[in-house]
Short mmCIF file of the C-alpha atoms (twelve columns), coordinates in Angstrom:
data_MODEL
# 
_entry.id   MODEL 
# 
loop_
_atom_site.group_PDB 
_atom_site.id 
_atom_site.type_symbol 
_atom_site.label_atom_id 
_atom_site.label_alt_id 
_atom_site.label_comp_id 
_atom_site.label_asym_id 
_atom_site.label_seq_id 
_atom_site.Cartn_x 
_atom_site.Cartn_y 
_atom_site.Cartn_z 
_atom_site.pdbx_PDB_model_num 
ATOM 1   C CA . MET A 1   0.188   -0.297  0.188  1 
ATOM 2   C CA . PRO A 2   1.342   3.618   -0.967 1 
ATOM 3   C CA . SER A 3   2.463   5.884   1.918  1 
ATOM 4   C CA . ARG A 4   -0.051  8.238   2.972  1 
ATOM 5   C CA . ASP A 5   0.599   11.887  2.923  1 
ATOM 6   C CA . GLY A 6   2.561   13.180  5.914  1 
ATOM 7   C CA . ASP A 7   3.003   9.226   7.520  1 
ATOM 8   C CA . LYS A 8   5.684   8.482   5.327  1 
ATOM 9   C CA . ILE A 9   5.333   5.087   5.970  1 
ATOM 10  C CA . PRO A 10  8.121   3.073   3.217  1 
ATOM 11  C CA . MET A 11  5.528   0.407   1.276  1 
ATOM 12  C CA . ASP A 12  8.068   -2.395  2.657  1 
ATOM 13  C CA . VAL A 13  7.503   -1.752  6.180  1 
ATOM 14  C CA . TRP A 14  3.622   -1.554  5.759  1 
ATOM 15  C CA . CYS A 15  1.567   -4.231  8.194  1 
ATOM 16  C CA . PRO A 16  -2.164  -4.486  7.287  1 
ATOM 17  C CA . LEU A 17  -2.827  -5.802  9.999  1 
ATOM 18  C CA . ILE A 18  -2.648  -2.199  11.452 1 
ATOM 19  C CA . PRO A 19  -5.194  0.239   10.847 1 
ATOM 20  C CA . PRO A 20  -3.463  3.158   8.943  1 
ATOM 21  C CA . ALA A 21  -4.834  5.471   11.939 1 
ATOM 22  C CA . ASN A 22  -2.858  3.645   14.176 1 
ATOM 23  C CA . TYR A 23  0.506   3.761   12.591 1 
ATOM 24  C CA . GLN A 24  2.365   6.982   15.261 1 
ATOM 25  C CA . GLN A 25  1.956   3.855   18.008 1 
ATOM 26  C CA . VAL A 26  3.985   1.797   16.025 1 
ATOM 27  C CA . ARG A 27  6.630   4.188   14.496 1 
ATOM 28  C CA . LYS A 28  9.116   3.540   16.636 1 
ATOM 29  C CA . TYR A 29  9.095   -0.467  15.883 1 
ATOM 30  C CA . LEU A 30  9.573   -0.078  12.118 1 
ATOM 31  C CA . GLY A 31  12.107  -2.436  11.671 1 
ATOM 32  C CA . ASP A 32  10.713  -4.682  13.138 1 
ATOM 33  C CA . LEU A 33  6.869   -4.821  11.797 1 
ATOM 34  C CA . HIS A 34  8.459   -7.571  9.186  1 
ATOM 35  C CA . ARG A 35  7.459   -10.210 11.851 1 
ATOM 36  C CA . ILE A 36  3.892   -8.927  12.752 1 
ATOM 37  C CA . ASN A 37  3.717   -9.269  8.555  1 
ATOM 38  C CA . ALA A 38  4.686   -12.804 8.722  1 
ATOM 39  C CA . ALA A 39  2.836   -13.669 11.955 1 
ATOM 40  C CA . TYR A 40  -0.356  -12.814 10.163 1 
ATOM 41  C CA . ASP A 41  0.829   -14.335 7.388  1 
ATOM 42  C CA . ASP A 42  1.417   -17.644 8.870  1 
ATOM 43  C CA . TRP A 43  -2.264  -17.410 10.929 1 
ATOM 44  C CA . ARG A 44  -4.159  -16.507 7.411  1 
ATOM 45  C CA . ALA A 45  -2.453  -19.697 6.027  1 
ATOM 46  C CA . SER A 46  -3.153  -22.048 9.075  1 
ATOM 47  C CA . MET A 47  -6.525  -20.758 8.822  1 
ATOM 48  C CA . ARG A 48  -7.414  -22.235 5.210  1 
ATOM 49  C CA . GLY A 49  -9.417  -24.743 5.120  1 
ATOM 50  C CA . LYS A 50  -11.116 -24.393 8.762  1 
ATOM 51  C CA . PRO A 51  -14.770 -24.721 8.481  1 
ATOM 52  C CA . PHE A 52  -16.631 -21.836 8.842  1 
ATOM 53  C CA . VAL A 53  -20.048 -22.378 8.381  1 
ATOM 54  C CA . GLY A 54  -21.971 -23.623 12.071 1 
ATOM 55  C CA . ILE A 55  -18.978 -22.543 14.202 1 
ATOM 56  C CA . LYS A 56  -19.635 -21.228 17.716 1 
ATOM 57  C CA . VAL A 57  -18.251 -18.145 19.437 1 
ATOM 58  C CA . GLY A 58  -15.474 -20.150 21.610 1 
ATOM 59  C CA . VAL A 59  -14.408 -20.910 18.329 1 
ATOM 60  C CA . VAL A 60  -14.457 -18.147 16.656 1 
ATOM 61  C CA . LEU A 61  -12.446 -16.404 19.851 1 
ATOM 62  C CA . ASP A 62  -10.172 -19.125 19.656 1 
ATOM 63  C CA . ARG A 63  -9.073  -18.112 16.226 1 
ATOM 64  C CA . ILE A 64  -8.689  -14.871 17.101 1 
ATOM 65  C CA . ARG A 65  -7.017  -15.142 20.278 1 
ATOM 66  C CA . MET A 66  -4.550  -17.600 18.169 1 
ATOM 67  C CA . LEU A 67  -3.534  -14.276 16.075 1 
ATOM 68  C CA . MET A 68  -2.986  -12.319 19.296 1 
ATOM 69  C CA . ILE A 69  -0.644  -15.471 20.426 1 
ATOM 70  C CA . LYS A 70  1.359   -15.733 17.265 1 
ATOM 71  C CA . VAL A 71  2.039   -11.708 17.596 1 
ATOM 72  C CA . GLY A 72  3.237   -11.989 20.874 1 
ATOM 73  C CA . ILE A 73  5.518   -14.601 19.757 1 
ATOM 74  C CA . SER A 74  6.812   -12.841 16.866 1 
ATOM 75  C CA . CYS A 75  7.955   -9.544  18.802 1 
ATOM 76  C CA . GLY A 76  10.249  -12.250 20.923 1 
ATOM 77  C CA . GLN A 77  11.556  -10.056 23.613 1 
ATOM 78  C CA . ASN A 78  9.725   -7.177  22.978 1 
ATOM 79  C CA . ARG A 79  6.757   -6.997  24.961 1 
ATOM 80  C CA . THR A 80  5.856   -3.183  24.517 1 
ATOM 81  C CA . LEU A 81  5.514   -4.289  20.510 1 
ATOM 82  C CA . ALA A 82  3.425   -7.258  21.180 1 
ATOM 83  C CA . GLU A 83  0.787   -5.436  23.368 1 
ATOM 84  C CA . THR A 84  0.619   -2.042  21.357 1 
ATOM 85  C CA . VAL A 85  0.009   -4.210  18.497 1 
ATOM 86  C CA . GLN A 86  -2.405  -6.584  20.234 1 
ATOM 87  C CA . SER A 87  -4.701  -3.643  21.607 1 
ATOM 88  C CA . ILE A 88  -4.471  -1.763  18.162 1 
ATOM 89  C CA . VAL A 89  -5.977  -4.510  16.677 1 
ATOM 90  C CA . SER A 90  -8.523  -5.969  19.730 1 
ATOM 91  C CA . GLU A 91  -9.503  -1.660  19.342 1 
ATOM 92  C CA . ALA A 92  -10.217 -1.815  15.989 1 
ATOM 93  C CA . LEU A 93  -12.272 -5.237  16.203 1 
ATOM 94  C CA . ARG A 94  -14.088 -3.373  18.913 1 
ATOM 95  C CA . SER A 95  -14.900 -0.172  16.737 1 
ATOM 96  C CA . LYS A 96  -16.086 -2.412  13.709 1 
ATOM 97  C CA . SER A 97  -18.125 -4.198  16.103 1 
ATOM 98  C CA . TYR A 98  -20.194 -1.384  17.498 1 
ATOM 99  C CA . SER A 99  -20.724 -0.562  13.991 1 
ATOM 100 C CA . MET A 100 -22.769 -3.883  13.600 1 
ATOM 101 C CA . ILE A 101 -24.563 -3.524  16.847 1 
ATOM 102 C CA . GLU A 102 -25.555 0.116   16.031 1 
ATOM 103 C CA . ALA A 103 -27.394 -1.504  12.896 1 
ATOM 104 C CA . MET A 104 -29.169 -3.999  15.161 1 
ATOM 105 C CA . PRO A 105 -33.235 -3.795  15.414 1 
ATOM 106 C CA . ASP A 106 -34.333 -2.427  18.821 1 
ATOM 107 C CA . GLY A 107 -37.929 -2.123  18.393 1 
ATOM 108 C CA . SER A 108 -39.180 -4.011  21.274 1 
ATOM 109 C CA . LYS A 109 -37.823 -4.782  24.650 1 
ATOM 110 C CA . GLU A 110 -36.426 -8.315  24.231 1 
ATOM 111 C CA . ASN A 111 -34.897 -6.443  21.179 1 
ATOM 112 C CA . GLU A 112 -33.569 -3.320  23.478 1 
ATOM 113 C CA . ILE A 113 -31.972 -6.137  25.782 1 
ATOM 114 C CA . ILE A 114 -30.333 -8.417  23.491 1 
ATOM 115 C CA . LYS A 115 -28.842 -4.915  21.821 1 
ATOM 116 C CA . SER A 116 -27.846 -3.487  25.050 1 
ATOM 117 C CA . THR A 117 -26.124 -6.983  26.480 1 
ATOM 118 C CA . VAL A 118 -24.187 -7.610  22.779 1 
ATOM 119 C CA . GLN A 119 -22.508 -4.104  23.304 1 
ATOM 120 C CA . THR A 120 -21.537 -4.789  26.785 1 
ATOM 121 C CA . PHE A 121 -20.384 -7.757  26.209 1 
ATOM 122 C CA . PHE A 122 -18.074 -6.299  23.415 1 
ATOM 123 C CA . GLU A 123 -17.011 -3.530  25.476 1 
ATOM 124 C CA . ARG A 124 -15.685 -5.885  27.780 1 
ATOM 125 C CA . LEU A 125 -14.509 -8.568  25.647 1 
ATOM 126 C CA . LYS A 126 -10.590 -9.473  25.927 1 
ATOM 127 C CA . PHE A 127 -9.381  -11.089 22.468 1 
ATOM 128 C CA . THR A 128 -6.498  -12.084 24.109 1 
ATOM 129 C CA . ARG A 129 -8.125  -14.279 26.604 1 
ATOM 130 C CA . ASP A 130 -10.217 -17.418 26.923 1 
ATOM 131 C CA . ILE A 131 -13.663 -16.833 27.938 1 
ATOM 132 C CA . TYR A 132 -16.715 -19.014 28.754 1 
ATOM 133 C CA . PRO A 133 -18.897 -16.745 26.325 1 
ATOM 134 C CA . ILE A 134 -21.930 -17.944 27.887 1 
ATOM 135 C CA . GLU A 135 -21.343 -17.075 31.170 1 
ATOM 136 C CA . GLU A 136 -19.774 -13.213 29.718 1 
ATOM 137 C CA . ILE A 137 -23.063 -12.742 27.997 1 
ATOM 138 C CA . GLU A 138 -24.942 -13.644 31.190 1 
ATOM 139 C CA . LYS A 139 -22.795 -11.242 33.009 1 
ATOM 140 C CA . ALA A 140 -23.640 -8.274  30.393 1 
ATOM 141 C CA . MET A 141 -27.278 -8.480  30.579 1 
ATOM 142 C CA . PRO A 142 -29.148 -5.997  32.347 1 
ATOM 143 C CA . SER A 143 -29.285 -6.923  36.150 1 
ATOM 144 C CA . ASP A 144 -33.013 -6.088  36.440 1 
ATOM 145 C CA . ILE A 145 -34.276 -8.671  34.004 1 
ATOM 146 C CA . LYS A 146 -36.360 -11.013 36.133 1 
ATOM 147 C CA . THR A 147 -37.268 -14.680 35.101 1 
ATOM 148 C CA . GLU A 148 -41.100 -15.654 35.130 1 
ATOM 149 C CA . GLN A 149 -40.501 -17.496 38.205 1 
ATOM 150 C CA . GLU A 150 -39.029 -14.535 39.851 1 
ATOM 151 C CA . SER A 151 -41.322 -12.129 38.718 1 
ATOM 152 C CA . LEU A 152 -44.078 -13.988 39.463 1 
ATOM 153 C CA . GLY A 153 -42.871 -15.204 42.927 1 
ATOM 154 C CA . ILE A 154 -45.172 -17.143 45.726 1 
ATOM 155 C CA . LEU A 155 -48.184 -15.162 44.506 1 
ATOM 156 C CA . GLY A 156 -47.989 -16.085 40.850 1 
ATOM 157 C CA . ARG A 157 -50.959 -17.808 40.757 1 
ATOM 158 C CA . PHE A 158 -52.513 -14.412 41.423 1 
ATOM 159 C CA . ARG A 159 -50.750 -12.134 39.117 1 
ATOM 160 C CA . LYS A 160 -50.268 -14.299 36.448 1 
ATOM 161 C CA . SER A 161 -53.373 -13.071 34.819 1 
ATOM 162 C CA . ASP A 162 -52.602 -9.197  34.782 1 
ATOM 163 C CA . GLU A 163 -51.163 -9.024  31.439 1 
ATOM 164 C CA . THR A 164 -49.900 -5.554  32.186 1 
ATOM 165 C CA . GLU A 165 -46.831 -7.113  32.923 1 
ATOM 166 C CA . GLU A 166 -44.230 -8.710  30.745 1 
ATOM 167 C CA . ILE A 167 -42.579 -11.376 31.798 1 
ATOM 168 C CA . LEU A 168 -38.840 -12.436 29.733 1 
ATOM 169 C CA . ASP A 169 -37.196 -15.149 29.507 1 
ATOM 170 C CA . ARG A 170 -34.149 -14.673 30.483 1 
ATOM 171 C CA . ASP A 171 -31.867 -17.521 29.242 1 
ATOM 172 C CA . LYS A 172 -33.688 -17.209 25.733 1 
ATOM 173 C CA . LEU A 173 -32.634 -13.382 25.871 1 
ATOM 174 C CA . ALA A 174 -28.908 -14.792 27.030 1 
ATOM 175 C CA . LYS A 175 -29.127 -17.612 23.722 1 
ATOM 176 C CA . ARG A 176 -29.949 -14.815 21.384 1 
ATOM 177 C CA . ALA A 177 -28.091 -12.274 21.821 1 
ATOM 178 C CA . LEU A 178 -24.958 -14.863 22.353 1 
ATOM 179 C CA . GLN A 179 -26.198 -15.731 18.885 1 
ATOM 180 C CA . GLU A 180 -25.853 -12.270 17.380 1 
ATOM 181 C CA . SER A 181 -22.662 -11.863 19.182 1 
ATOM 182 C CA . ASN A 182 -21.593 -14.851 17.343 1 
ATOM 183 C CA . ASN A 183 -22.838 -12.922 13.848 1 
ATOM 184 C CA . ILE A 184 -20.670 -10.362 14.485 1 
ATOM 185 C CA . LEU A 185 -17.355 -12.004 15.299 1 
ATOM 186 C CA . LYS A 186 -17.610 -14.343 12.126 1 
ATOM 187 C CA . ARG A 187 -17.673 -10.752 10.481 1 
ATOM 188 C CA . LEU A 188 -14.962 -10.037 12.336 1 
ATOM 189 C CA . LEU A 189 -12.993 -13.253 12.042 1 
ATOM 190 C CA . MET A 190 -13.610 -12.601 7.627  1 
ATOM 191 C CA . TYR A 191 -12.289 -8.866  7.551  1 
ATOM 192 C CA . LEU A 192 -9.394  -10.359 9.638  1 
ATOM 193 C CA . LEU A 193 -8.846  -13.065 6.831  1 
ATOM 194 C CA . SER A 194 -9.193  -10.753 4.435  1 
ATOM 195 C CA . PRO A 195 -6.696  -9.052  2.420  1 
ATOM 196 C CA . ASP A 196 -7.621  -5.506  3.115  1 
ATOM 197 C CA . PRO A 197 -8.753  -5.915  6.987  1 
ATOM 198 C CA . TRP A 198 -10.018 -2.431  7.758  1 
ATOM 199 C CA . GLY A 199 -11.169 -1.576  4.769  1 
ATOM 200 C CA . ILE A 200 -8.975  1.101   3.693  1 
ATOM 201 C CA . ASN A 201 -8.441  0.011   0.224  1 
# 
């Protein structure tokens, strides 16, 4: 990719994994970016032939985490560079996820809860760490959501006829939020596997 005006980044050290807007953060390490490129190319090569259809959140996150691990290994003793690149990539992925979340429907109470849950999930998500997805989704859900049993309580049989009270299925909402998160993560993985992950060209 050609150098941008004012940035003067030589093409031979250009690293597609790093968005151009973040190059100032790695200017001191331009001589080491070939290591990042090699790790990125190796990761993409290792992803060839792996199934994509039907994969779950944990699998997608494992694949992204493997990229982060390869970046860390490629930097050797330069932990500052490794952590800087990992942080840049994580925030770029997070930013892309926010634009997808913004497009999610929110015309009902359930949709609003799902959208809020997915937003919080991605705000807290650490792409460098192994997580248990459904637990993180449940933690991200609004705390004031009650299950049918909690909402009705002991006097439920007397209140169940009150149609003004909306009963939400917390487990169902969590599963839907997990599925929406999976859809977003799969799109993020597709971006990373493309020649132009941040849509610059």
